[in-house]
N, C-alpha and C positions, 0 to 999 in steps of 0.2 A: 504491500501498500502505499502510492507519495505522501511526503505531507509539501503542506504548503508556507515556506518561512519571511516572518521577517527578521533581518539582522538589527537588534539593538548596535548602535550605534560602535561601544565599546566591539561591541564580538564581530565584525564587519575591520577595526581596525585591528585586530588581532588575529583574524585569520587572512588579514592582506602582511601581517608581518611575522609570521607563524609561530604568536608567541602561543606558552603552552599554558597559558593561566583560562584562552578558551576550552571548554570544559573536553573533552574525550568519544561525548555523546555527542554533543554537537558540533567540533570538525568530520564528528561521522554524518552524520547527517547534510551537513552544508558540501562536503567532498559526496556524497550520494549522485549522482545525475539522475535517477528519478526521482530526486525533489523539486519543486523547485524555491529556489532561492528568491529571494526581492532584499530590495535598498532601496526605501524612502528617500526623499526630496528633501527629511527633513535630516533626513543623518549625513549630505550635500551638506547641508546648511549649516550645522551643528562642525561637522571636520574643518569647511572655511572659515567657519565664527577663530572657532578655535587655531586653529595655528594661523590666521591672522595679529591675536591675543598677542602670541606665542606660548599659548598651552599644551603645544603638539609639537613634538620630534619628527621629522623623517616622513612626510604628509604630503609635502610639494611636488614628490612626484606620482603620490596619487590624485589630488586632487589637479595636477596639470594635463593628466587625460585619465579621468575618473569613471567619463561613457565607457572611451576606448576597453580603458580595464574590468569594466564591468561586463560589457559583450562578451572578451576574454575568456571571464569566471562564465559564464551562461547565467546571469546574476541578470534579473529587470528590477526595471526599475519600477517605481511606486509614484507616484505624483500624487501632490495631497490635493481633496476635495473638499466640497464648502462645506459637505457631510462630515469632513473629517474635521474639521476646524471645528464646525460648530458643538461635533463634537469632544475634544481634545477639552473645548472653554466650559465648554459645562460638566464635567468630567469634577466630582465631587474634593474633596479633601487638602491634605497639606502638601501635595507633592506641586514644584515653583515652581522646575524646568519646564519650560516649554518644549524641549525637544521633544520626553521622556512623553510629557502630558500627548505629546502627538503619535507619539509609537503609537502607544497603548490604543487611543483613538482607532487605525488607522488596522492596528492588529482586532480590534472590540470590532467596529464596522464592515470588515472584510475576510470577517472573522480568518485569522492568519495564527498561527504557533510563535508569538516571539519569544527569536532566539535569546533571552537574558539574565544572565547573573542578578540582578535587581531581583532578590524578595519581595521587596513591597508593592511589587507589579501586582504579584498575588488578589490583593485586596480591592480590584480593579475587574474581574473576572469574566480578561480572559487566559487564554491557554498559555501558559512557558512552558518553552523547553530548551535544559541545559542540564 
């Protein structure tokens, strides 16, 4: 059975870097060509923002050819829709990070598994894969 996975930004960056912080389970699922792996426009925005602010190292090569790299990895792009934006804005609770709120909203609206180590996401009724 194939899975539809939405990568949290840290999962995407850890996949890109081959970082061992990405769980073995997540790594296997992302690498399984039977699964559909989606990357949100919110992650591109977050990476570019954090790169500009000097909060990320070694991502310039990724952002300079982001779309091409996604295609090479056979990852699909997930645009932000009005439904996503409204859901993100209406999410209850103390979570303040707009990027996280968007990813939670997209996972909810599109019924995707969110690949993330963020256990706090569980309170939002989404299915988290780690």
